[in-house]
N, C-alpha and C positions, 0 to 999 in steps of 0.2 A: 117492354123495354122503356116506354115512356114512364111507367109507374116506378121503375127502378131509378131513372134519372131524377124524377120528382122527389123520391125519397132521399136520394143522395143530396140534392139541393137543399131540401128541408133540414137535414141533419147538419150540413155545412153552415146554413144560416143560423141555426141555434148555437152551433159551436162558436161562430164568430161573434154572435151577440153575447155569449158568455165569456169571451176572452177577457183576460186581465187588461186593464187600461192604465196609462200613465197620466190621464187627465187630472188637472188640479194640483199636480206636484211640481214645484218649481223652486229655484233658489231665490233668496231675497237680497243677497249682498250686491252692492253697487260700488265699484271702485271710484275713489275720489279723483276728480279731474284736477291735476296739479295746478292748472291755470286759475282755479278758483281760490287757491291758498294765497292770500295777500301777504306781501313782504315789503311793500314800498316804504311804509313808515318805519318798520323795524330796521331796515337797511339804509335809511336815509343818512347821507353823510359818509357812507363807506365807499372807498374807492372801487370802481367797477371796471372790469376789463374782460374781454372775451378770452384772453389767454391766462386767466387766473386759475385754471384747473391745475392741480398738482401734477408734476411729472412722475413717471414710474420710479425714478430714482431720486425722489424729492429730498431725501436725507442728505444728499451731497451738498445741498444749499445751506446746511447748518454749519458747515465749515470745520469739520473734524474728520480727518482720514481714518482715525482709529474707529470712529463710529461706523464709517462705511464698511470697514473690515468686519466689525462685529455683526452688523445686519446681514452681510453676505454669509457669514458663518452660521447664523441662526437659521436663515432660509435654507441652508444646506443640511443642517444636523438636528434641528428641533424635532423630537419624535412626535410631537402633537400634530404635525402636518401630515403624518402618515395616516391618521384617523380620517381626516377629510379626503385624502387621496383614495383610501380604501372605499369610502362611501361613494365617491365618484365612479370608481371602477364597478362597484356593485350596481349602481344605477345604470351604467352603460350596458352591463350584462343583462339587466332586466329589459332594456330596450331591444337588445338582440333577441331575447326570447319572444317578446311581443311581435317583432318583425317576422321571426320564423313561423309564428302561428298563422300568419296571413297566407302562406303557401300550402300546397298539398303535402301530404305525408305518405310515405311508402314504407311498409314494414315487410319483413319476411321471417320465416322460421322453418325448422324441421325437427322431427322427433321420432323416436322409436319407443313404443310402449307395448307391454304385454298385459293381458287380462284373462281371467277365467270367469265366465258368467256363473251364477248360482245354479246348482243342479235342480233346485226346486222350480226354476223357470224353464230350463231346456231339457231336463231329464238326461238321458244317455247322450244327447247331442252336445252337452256342455263339455268343453275342453279348452285348454290354454291356447290362446291365439296371440300372434305378434302383429302389431299394426305399425306401418311405416308411412309417414306422410311429410309433405313439405308444402308451403304455401307462400304467397306474396299478396299483400293487400295495398289498396290505394284509397285515400280519402281526401276530399277537398270540400271545405265549406265555402260556398260562393260569396259570402259576405255581401249580400244584396244591399244592405242598409249602411254599410261602412263602419260597422261596429269594431271589427278587427283593426281596420286602419286607424280609427279613433283611439283604440287602446295602444297601438304602436306610437301614435303622436303624443299621447299622454305620457308614455314611458320615456320618449325622447325629451319631452319638456322637463320631466323630473331629472333626467340625466344632465341636461343643460344646467338646471338649478344646482345640482350637486357639484358640477364642474365649477360653477361660479362660487359656490361655498368654499371650495378648495382654494380658489384664488383669494377670496375674502379672508381666509385664515392667514394667508401670507401677508396680506396688507395689514391685518391686525397685528401680526407678529412684528413686522418692521416698526410699526408705531409703538408697540410696547417696549421694544429694545431701545428705541430713541428716548422714550419717557424714563425708562430705568436708568439710562445713561445720564440724563439730565439730573435725576435724583442722586446719582453717584457724585457728579460734580458739585451739587449743592451740599452734599454730606461732607465733602472735603473742605468746602468753605466754612461750614459750621464747625468743623474740627479746628480749623485755624482760629476762628473767632473765640471758640471755647478755650483754646490754649491761651489766647491773648487775655481773656477775662480772668483765667486762673492766675496768670502772671501778675495782672493788675491787682487782683484781690490779695495775693500773697505779699506783694510790695506794700499794699495799704496796711495789712495786718502787722508787718514788721515795723513800719513807721509808727503805727498805733501802739505797739508794744514798747517801743522806745519812749514815746510820749507818756505812757503810763508809768514806766520806770522813772521818768523825770518828773513825775507829779503833775504833768500838764493835763492828761486825760485820766479817766477812771476805768474800772473793770467793765463797765457797761459798754463803752466803746470797743474795748478789746473783744468782748464776747460777740458783739455785732460783727466785728471783723472776722472772727472765727466762723461765724455762720455764713458770711459771704464766701469764704474760702471753701467751706464744705459744699455750698451750692454750686460753686464754680467747678469743683472736682466732679460733682454729679453730672453737670452739663458736659464736661469733657468725656466722661464715660459714655453718656448717651450719644454724643457725637461720634465717638469711635464705633459704637454699635450701629449707628446709621450707615456708616461706611461699609461695615461688614454685611449689613442687610442688603444694601444696594448691590454689592458684589455678588452676594448669593442669588439675588433675583436675576441678575444677568447670567449667572452660570446656568440657572434653570432654563432661561429663554434660549441660551446657546445650545442646550442639550448636552451639557458637559458636567463633570464633577465640580465640587466646590473649589478645588485648587485652580480651576480655570479663571474664576473671578479674581483670585489674588494676582494673576498675571496682568490684569487690565491696569494700564497707567492712568494717572490722574487726568480726567477730561479737561479739554480746553474750555474757555468760556464760549458757549455756543451763541450763534446769532439767531434771533427769532425770525420766523417767516414773515413775508410782507403781508400787510393788512389789506386784502382785496378780495372781491367776490366776482364770480362770472356774471355776464350780462343778463342772461335769461336763466336765473337760478332754479325756480320751481320746476320748469319743464326739463331743462337740460340735466338736472340732478338725477333724473330717472336712468340715464345712460352712463352715469359716472360713479354711482355707488353700487358696489357689488350686492349688498343686501337687498336693495331695491330691485335690481335686475333678477336676482334669484326669486324674490317674492312674486314678481310679474310672471316668471316662468311657471311658478306653482299655481298661479291663478289660471294660466292657459291650460296646464295639465288637468286641473280640476274640471274645467269646462269640457275637455275631451272625455273625461271619465263620466260626466253626465250623459254625453252622447252615447257612450258604450252602454250605460244602464238603460237608456231608452230603446236601443235596438233589441234588447232582450225581450221586449214586449211584442216584437214583430215576428212573423213566420220566417223560418230559416230553411234553406235548401242546401243539401250537401250531395255530392256525388261519391259513390263508393264502388269499389270493385274488389273481387277476391278470386284468386285462381290458385290451384294446387293439384297435387297428386296424392293418392292414398292406395295402399294395398294391405290385405290381410294375409296372415300366414307367411308363406315363403314366396308370394307373388312378387313380380317385378313392378315397382311403383312407376316406372318410366314408360310403361306400355300405354297405348291409346285409351283403353277402357278405364284406366286408373285416374284419368284427369277429371277435375271438376272446376267449375267457375260460376261466378255470379256477378252481375253488374246492374246498376240502376240508381236513379236519384232517390232521395228521401226528403220528406217534408216534416218539419216539426213546428207546432204552434202551441204556445202556452194558453191553456184554457182556465184552469183553476190551480192556484198555488198557495192558497191561504194568506195572500198578501205579501209573499216573500219578495216579489219583484218590485212592488211599490215601496216596501221598506228599504230595499237596496237602493232605489232611486232617491228616496228621502235622505238616506245616508250620504250619497254622493252630493246631493244638494247642500247638505250641512257641511261637507268637506269643502265645497266651493265657497260657501259663505265664510268658513273659517279662513280659507286662503285669502279671500278678499279683505276680511277684517285685519289679518296680519299685514297684508300689503298696505292698507290704509294707515294702520298704526305705524308701520315703518316709514311711510312717506311723511306723515305729519311729524313724527319724531325726528326724522333726518333734517327736515326744513327748519324746525325749531332748534335743533342742535347747532346748525350753522349760525343762526341768528344769535343764539346764546353764547357761542364761542366768540363771535365778533364783539358782542357787548362786553364779555368778560375781558377780552384783550384791550378794548378801549378803556375799561375801568382800570386795568393794571397800568396802562400807560399814564393815566391821570394820577394814580397812586405813586408811580415811580417819579413823576415830576415833583410831587409834594415831598416824597421821601428824600429826593435828591437835595431839595432845599434844606430839609432838616439835617442831612448829612453835611452839607456845606457849612451850615451854622455850627454844628458840633465840631467840625474840623477847625474852624476859625476859633472857636472857644478853647479848644485844646491847645492851639498854637499860642493864643494869648496867655493861657494859664502857664505854659512853659516859659514864656517871656517874663511873666511876673515872678516866677520862681527863680529864674536865672538872674533877674534884677534884684532879688532879695526882698521883693515886696510880698509875695505870696509863698505858701508852703507847697512842697511837692505832694503832700497828702491832698491838698485842695485840687491840684492838677490831676491827680489820679481819679478823683470824683468826676471831674469833667471828662476824663478819658472814658469812663464807663458810659457816658452818654454817647460818645463817638462810637464805641463798640456796638451799642444798641442800634444806632442809626445804620451802621455797616451791616448788621444782621438783617435789618429790615430791607435794605437795598438788595442783599443777596437773595432773600426769600422772594422778593418781587421779580427779580431778573430770572430766577429759576422758574417761577410761575408763568412768566411771559413766554419763555421758550416752550414750556410744557403745554400751554394753551395753544400756541401756534402749531404744535404737533397735533393736538386734538382737532384743530380747525382743518388741518390737512386730511386727517382721517374722516372728518365730517363731510369734506368735499370729495370723498371717494378714494383718497390715498393713491392716486395715480392709476386707478382702474381703467382699463381700455377693453372694449369688446374684442373677442378673438376673431381674427380674420376667417371668413368663411362660415361663421356661426351666425345664423339670423337672430335678430333681437325680437323678443315678444312685442306684441302690438303696444303702442304707447298708452292706449286707453282700453284695458281689458273690459269686456262687457259680459254680463250674465246671459245665460241661455235659458229661455223660458219655454215651457211646453205649450 
């Protein structure tokens, strides 16, 4: 008996010594601590307020009720949102499958089968037999090392990330509708200015034609006037096309046909958002941007996947049971002698697999490093996006101030030119040349005002677009960390 125990112990020792190991395999990615990303100099001079985070209905602050209606319509009918919603439901279903795998499984079945053994085996005893049987089975993996729980937690993390992605799609859609609406308003202003320039150029050509007929000017001036009219007609056509393109873009975002865009009235002049940032931007941004929250969930899920891969190196114990009845020929399968059953635990231990488990763990480590790199990239990009939008907005404000001075000067020059014309000192042709400068200044003002509103919308998106964590859904840890073996 002692010899048998010694032999068994020896075999077990060699088996354990030869088991595959996860030693030396670990991820390398390290998430960036947002507190280490400096913003003090870049955000110096910017208004700071704890309440600077956008509201969930931030677009109402732009001051156009038609825009409010369009965004509500887009959030209801845009077909692209169905893609994100379907992915979220699929991820939730995967989490349900992983959760179900943690519990025991019970199966059952019954069948009737007939067979005739070969005569070469049984000779004259070979004849057709009917077999009737039924069974029920039970199996439960004990999950001693928490691998199944980790798999479920990883699936839940991926489901949370997919849910946040679906919300991010709605935030992006609302911003895109607002920006397209800004472009539509700007296109209408361009159309007005192009029409004004065409009118000015046509009047200038007619006056030049009269002066050529009177011998005051020559054909060179007339041809120059013809070129100005042609250019103005081209600009008018381009402006009309810009209106049509903006209407078409809105139709797509609303999930409707092209005729829906034709029903949109001319937008009002929108008000840009206030220039302010939250007090603790780098850290607080983690909970206010959907893409960052989703990236953090994926880091968490990848860390759980590593734990699952590590538990596959460990021995596993499962409990199984099987019971049933069987009878041959015309016997009754429900009688006592027809019953059979078995019950007992089973142990499995990976000893040699050609490196499959280590390769699988290396793959999970790489997936973790990828998730961390994407998180880091998203964090750095988000923070720099906020700073860049703020810088761009400040620049546009400075440009607007300068352009406003240019417009004021052009307006005064136009008024003086008209006064000179009415007083008989100057010609109307000279006044029309001055008016061209005024139209150019007005075009610059319109472009900068549209850009200012567009940048304010982009800043709102950079600050999360009003994203708020769902009640009852835990947030991933603020500083995800790698899991090393």
